[in-house]
C-alpha positions in Angstrom: -18.3 -45.2 11.5 -19.0 -46.5 15.0 -15.4 -48.2 15.2 -13.7 -44.8 13.6 -11.4 -44.2 16.7 -10.7 -48.0 17.0 -9.4 -47.9 13.3 -7.4 -44.9 13.9 -3.6 -45.5 14.3 -2.8 -41.8 15.8 -5.5 -39.7 17.6 -4.9 -36.2 19.1 -7.7 -34.7 20.8 -7.8 -31.8 23.5 -6.7 -33.9 26.6 -3.5 -34.3 28.3 -0.4 -32.1 27.8 2.5 -30.7 29.8 5.3 -28.2 28.8 6.7 -29.2 25.4 4.4 -32.1 25.2 0.9 -32.9 23.7 -0.1 -36.4 24.6 -2.0 -38.7 21.9 -5.0 -40.3 22.9 -4.0 -43.2 20.7 -1.5 -45.0 20.8 -1.2 -45.0 24.6 2.2 -46.1 24.9 3.8 -42.7 24.1 4.7 -43.6 20.5 2.3 -40.7 19.2 2.9 -38.0 21.6 3.9 -34.7 20.1 6.7 -32.3 20.6 5.1 -29.0 21.4 7.0 -25.8 21.2 6.5 -22.0 21.3 9.2 -19.8 22.5 7.2 -17.1 24.2 4.3 -16.7 26.4 0.7 -16.6 25.0 -2.9 -16.1 26.1 -5.7 -18.5 25.8 -9.4 -18.5 26.9 -9.9 -20.3 29.8 -13.3 -22.3 31.0 -14.5 -19.1 32.9 -14.6 -17.3 29.7 -11.2 -15.1 30.5 -8.2 -14.8 28.3 -4.8 -15.7 30.3 -1.4 -16.1 29.9 0.4 -19.4 29.8 4.2 -19.8 29.9 6.3 -20.4 27.0 6.2 -24.0 25.4 3.1 -24.4 27.4 0.1 -25.9 24.8 -3.1 -23.9 24.9 -6.4 -25.4 25.4 -8.9 -22.8 24.1 -12.5 -22.7 25.5 -15.2 -21.2 23.0 -17.1 -18.1 23.9 -20.1 -19.2 26.0 -18.5 -22.4 27.2 -18.5 -25.8 26.0 -15.4 -28.3 25.3 -12.1 -27.0 24.5 -9.8 -27.2 21.3 -6.1 -26.9 21.0 -5.2 -23.4 19.8 -2.6 -22.7 17.1 -1.6 -19.3 16.0 1.3 -18.0 13.6 3.6 -15.6 15.1 2.2 -12.2 15.6 3.2 -8.6 16.7 1.2 -6.1 18.7 2.9 -2.9 17.9 0.5 -0.6 19.9 2.1 0.6 23.3 0.5 0.3 26.5 -2.4 -2.0 25.0 -4.2 -2.0 28.4 -3.3 1.2 30.0 -5.3 4.1 28.4 -4.5 6.5 30.9 -0.6 6.6 29.7 0.6 9.8 28.0 1.2 7.5 24.8 -2.6 7.9 24.3 -3.3 11.3 23.0 -6.6 12.1 24.7 -9.6 14.5 24.8 -11.5 13.5 27.9 -10.9 11.2 30.6 -9.7 7.7 30.9 -10.8 6.0 34.5 -10.2 2.7 35.8 -13.1 0.8 36.6 -12.9 -2.3 38.8 -16.8 -2.5 39.1 -16.8 -3.4 35.2 -15.1 -6.6 36.3 -14.8 -9.4 35.2 -13.4 -8.1 32.0 -12.6 -10.5 28.9 -8.9 -10.5 30.2 -7.8 -12.1 33.5 -6.2 -9.6 35.9 -7.0 -6.6 33.6 -8.7 -3.7 35.0 -10.9 -1.8 32.3 -11.0 1.9 31.5 -14.0 3.9 31.2 -13.7 6.3 28.2 -15.7 9.5 28.9 -15.9 12.9 27.3 -16.0 11.9 23.6 -17.6 15.3 22.5 -19.2 16.0 19.3 -19.4 13.7 16.3 -16.0 13.1 14.4 -13.7 14.3 17.5 -11.3 11.8 18.5 -11.1 10.8 22.1 -7.7 9.4 22.0 -5.1 7.9 19.6 -1.5 6.6 19.2 0.7 7.4 16.1 3.4 4.6 15.2 5.5 4.0 12.1 4.2 3.7 8.5 3.2 0.3 7.6 0.8 -2.1 5.2 -1.9 -4.3 6.0 -2.5 -4.8 9.6 -5.2 -5.7 12.0 -6.9 -3.2 14.2 -8.3 -5.2 17.5 -10.5 -3.6 20.2 -12.2 -5.4 23.3 -15.0 -2.9 24.0 -18.3 -2.7 25.7 -21.1 0.0 26.6 -20.3 1.8 30.0 -23.8 2.3 31.0 -27.2 0.9 30.0 -27.9 4.2 28.3 -24.9 3.7 26.1 -26.2 0.4 24.7 -27.0 0.7 21.2 -25.1 3.9 20.6 -22.0 3.9 18.3 -18.1 4.5 18.5 -16.0 4.6 15.4 -12.8 2.9 15.1 -10.4 4.7 12.6 -6.8 5.0 11.3 -4.6 6.5 8.6 -4.4 3.1 7.1 -7.7 3.0 5.5 -9.7 1.7 8.1 -13.0 3.3 9.5 -15.9 1.0 11.0 -18.6 2.0 13.4 -19.2 -0.3 16.5 -22.4 -0.4 18.1 -22.2 -0.9 21.9 -23.9 -3.6 23.8 -23.6 -4.5 27.6 -21.4 -7.7 26.8 -17.8 -7.4 25.9 -17.2 -7.4 22.4 -13.9 -8.3 20.4 -13.6 -6.5 17.3 -10.8 -7.5 14.7 -10.8 -5.6 11.5 -8.3 -5.3 8.5 -6.9 -2.0 7.3 -5.2 -2.3 3.9 -2.5 0.0 2.3 0.1 1.8 3.5 0.1 4.8 6.1 0.6 5.9 9.4 -0.3 3.2 12.0 -2.6 5.7 13.9 -5.5 3.8 16.3 -8.1 6.4 16.8 -11.4 6.1 19.0 -13.9 8.7 18.1 -17.6 9.1 18.3 -19.7 7.2 16.0 -20.8 8.3 12.1 -23.5 5.8 12.0 -26.5 5.6 14.5 -26.6 7.5 17.8 -23.1 8.8 18.7 -21.8 7.6 22.2 -20.2 9.8 24.7 -18.4 7.0 26.7 -17.2 3.3 26.3 -15.5 0.6 28.4 -12.2 -0.6 26.9 -9.9 -3.3 28.3 -7.5 -3.9 25.2 -6.5 -2.4 21.8 -3.9 -3.7 19.6 -2.4 -3.3 15.9 -1.6 -6.9 14.9 0.4 -8.4 11.8 -2.2 -11.2 11.7 -5.9 -12.0 12.3 -5.2 -14.2 15.4 -7.8 -14.8 18.1 -5.7 -14.0 21.1 -4.5 -10.7 22.6 -0.9 -9.8 23.1 -0.4 -7.3 26.2 2.2 -4.5 25.7 3.3 -2.0 28.1 5.8 0.5 26.4 6.9 -1.5 23.6 5.9 -3.7 20.9 5.8 -7.5 21.7 6.0 -10.5 19.6 4.3 -13.8 20.2 5.9 -16.7 18.5 4.2 -19.5 16.6 3.0 -22.6 18.1 3.9 -25.9 16.7 3.4 -29.7 17.4 5.5 -32.1 15.5 6.3 -35.9 15.7 9.5 -37.4 13.7 10.1 -41.0 12.9 6.6 -42.5 13.3 6.5 -44.2 10.1 4.7 -47.1 11.5 1.7 -44.8 12.5 1.3 -43.4 9.1 0.0 -45.2 6.0 2.6 -45.7 3.4 0.9 -47.3 0.3 -2.7 -46.0 1.5 -3.9 -43.9 4.3 -6.4 -41.3 5.5 -5.7 -38.0 7.3 -8.6 -36.1 9.2 -8.7 -32.8 11.2 -11.5 -31.0 12.8 -11.0 -27.2 13.0 -12.1 -23.8 13.0 -10.0 -21.6 11.2 -9.4 -17.9 11.1 -8.8 -16.1 7.6 -5.7 -13.8 7.2 -4.7 -12.1 4.2 -1.6 -14.4 4.2 1.7 -14.0 2.1 2.0 -18.0 2.5 -0.2 -21.2 3.1 -0.2 -22.2 6.8 -0.3 -25.8 7.9 -3.2 -27.4 9.7 -1.9 -30.9 9.3 1.0 -32.5 7.4 2.4 -35.6 7.1 6.1 -35.7 5.3 8.9 -37.6 4.2 9.9 -38.4 0.7 6.5 -36.8 -0.4 4.2 -34.8 1.8 0.5 -34.5 1.9 -0.8 -31.1 3.7 -4.0 -29.4 4.7 -3.3 -25.8 4.7 -5.1 -22.4 5.1 -4.5 -19.4 2.5 -6.3 -16.4 2.5 -10.2 -17.5 1.8 -9.2 -21.2 0.9 -8.3 -24.5 2.1 -5.7 -26.2 0.2 -5.1 -29.9 0.1 -1.7 -30.8 -1.5 0.3 -33.8 -1.8 2.3 -35.8 -4.3 1.5 -33.9 -7.2 -1.9 -33.8 -6.9 -4.3 -31.4 -5.1 -7.8 -29.4 -4.3 -9.1 -26.1 -2.9 -12.1 -25.0 -1.4 -13.2 -21.7 0.4 -14.0 -21.5 3.7 -15.7 -19.0 6.3 -13.5 -17.7 9.4 -15.0 -18.8 12.3 -17.1 -21.7 11.1 -16.2 -25.4 11.7 -14.9 -27.9 9.1 -14.2 -31.3 9.1 -11.9 -32.5 6.4 -10.5 -35.7 5.2 -7.9 -36.6 2.7 -7.9 -40.4 1.6 -4.8 -41.6 -0.6 -3.2 -44.8 -2.1 -0.5 -45.9 -4.1 -2.7 -46.3 -7.1 -2.7 -42.8 -7.8 -6.1 -42.0 -6.1 -6.7 -39.0 -4.2 -9.9 -38.2 -2.4 -11.2 -35.2 -0.4 -14.4 -35.1 1.9 -15.4 -31.8 3.5 -18.3 -31.8 5.9 -20.1 -35.1 4.7 -19.6 -34.4 1.0 -17.1 -35.6 -1.3 -15.5 -32.3 -2.8 -12.7 -33.7 -5.1 -11.4 -36.9 -6.6 -7.9 -36.9 -8.4 -6.1 -39.8 -10.0 -2.9 -38.1 -10.4 -1.5 -38.7 -6.9 2.4 -39.9 -6.8 2.8 -41.8 -3.5 5.9 -41.8 -1.3 7.1 -42.4 2.0 6.4 -40.6 5.3 7.8 -40.5 8.6 6.8 -37.1 10.0 4.1 -35.4 11.3 2.7 -31.8 12.2 -0.5 -30.7 13.4 -1.2 -27.0 13.7 2.0 -26.5 11.8 4.3 -27.9 9.0 6.3 -31.1 9.8 9.4 -28.8 10.4 7.4 -26.9 13.1 7.2 -23.5 11.0 4.5 -21.8 9.2 1.7 -22.4 11.7 -1.9 -22.0 11.1 -4.4 -19.6 13.1 -7.2 -22.3 14.4 -8.4 -24.2 16.8 -8.2 -28.0 16.2 -10.7 -30.5 18.1 -9.4 -33.6 16.5 -6.7 -34.9 14.2 -6.6 -38.4 13.3 -4.3 -41.0 10.9 -5.5 -44.0 9.6 -3.0 -46.4 8.0 -5.8 -47.4 5.3 -7.6 -45.2 2.9 -11.3 -45.1 4.1 -14.2 -45.9 1.8 -16.4 -42.9 0.5 -19.2 -43.8 2.9 -16.8 -44.1 5.9 -15.1 -40.7 4.9 -18.5 -39.0 4.5 -19.5 -40.4 7.8 -16.5 -39.1 9.6 -16.6 -35.6 8.3 -20.5 -35.1 8.7 -20.8 -32.4 11.2 
């Protein structure tokens, strides 16, 4: 549909922003601009491929690994409980061997963070360093790691904990960002040891470690105490003229991150007397609204284009990556005045995602139009 943008009533792309504001590409008179909030600093990957900090309430344009066009980064609230996440010489790390700053390993994947060479790992199964924290359940362990020298490429390091985690990491010359899930109760003890598969490495280079509550993409730097990054939210109220009332279409182009979540997290929602929302929940995307709904599975890190078409005759159609996946005739129509992108209309329950486009139409697109719009 060549005139897709011409027919849109509201279009949000990775474009203009300032503190507390995301500007809509359409309409251009400001009536579609979103209020943005995140009451803490946060990190984003810049155009040079480095994670860098941005101030509170500043939206984050996230660039993909290897370069390319940016997307909006939205994340739920997350806490890093690991102390001294980038200082591996601190006494909080119980160590066998040495941790030495290595400025020559720059640029690392985090701006202004000098990585450490970890040497003297010893025999297989001997822990090099670890931190022991309070007991908890279901956490994500994150490590930014690379080989120290060419001779370490292809050798393995083991990431373990007392919370059911044991994974071998094969070292490469490039920086790798690992995020792995540890389920079950136990002491949150992050340990790095020699590998248990392949050829054990005697050294590695590290820039960041964390114990997180969600599988978010951005690091949270700590320096002696736990740090919480608050959730991102972009909302707009009282814009009923921009949202289809008797019929309409919602569209979002995103890359999602799967979590073992306790509740659905919103990619996009319109609200009023009824709500229509596109949410992530564990390994599925849920489409909810007006008493109808649909679900489909998704894979973390892949791109999805989703369109939801609705009308007051009860019809509710869902399109995903160029195919119609669901059609229901039990939809109960309502009135809509508010919008949330990357979060619920109220601003809470934020997703862990990057969003390239979010579009609203005041008409229900035809099947052929929706298929063309959602084709990758």
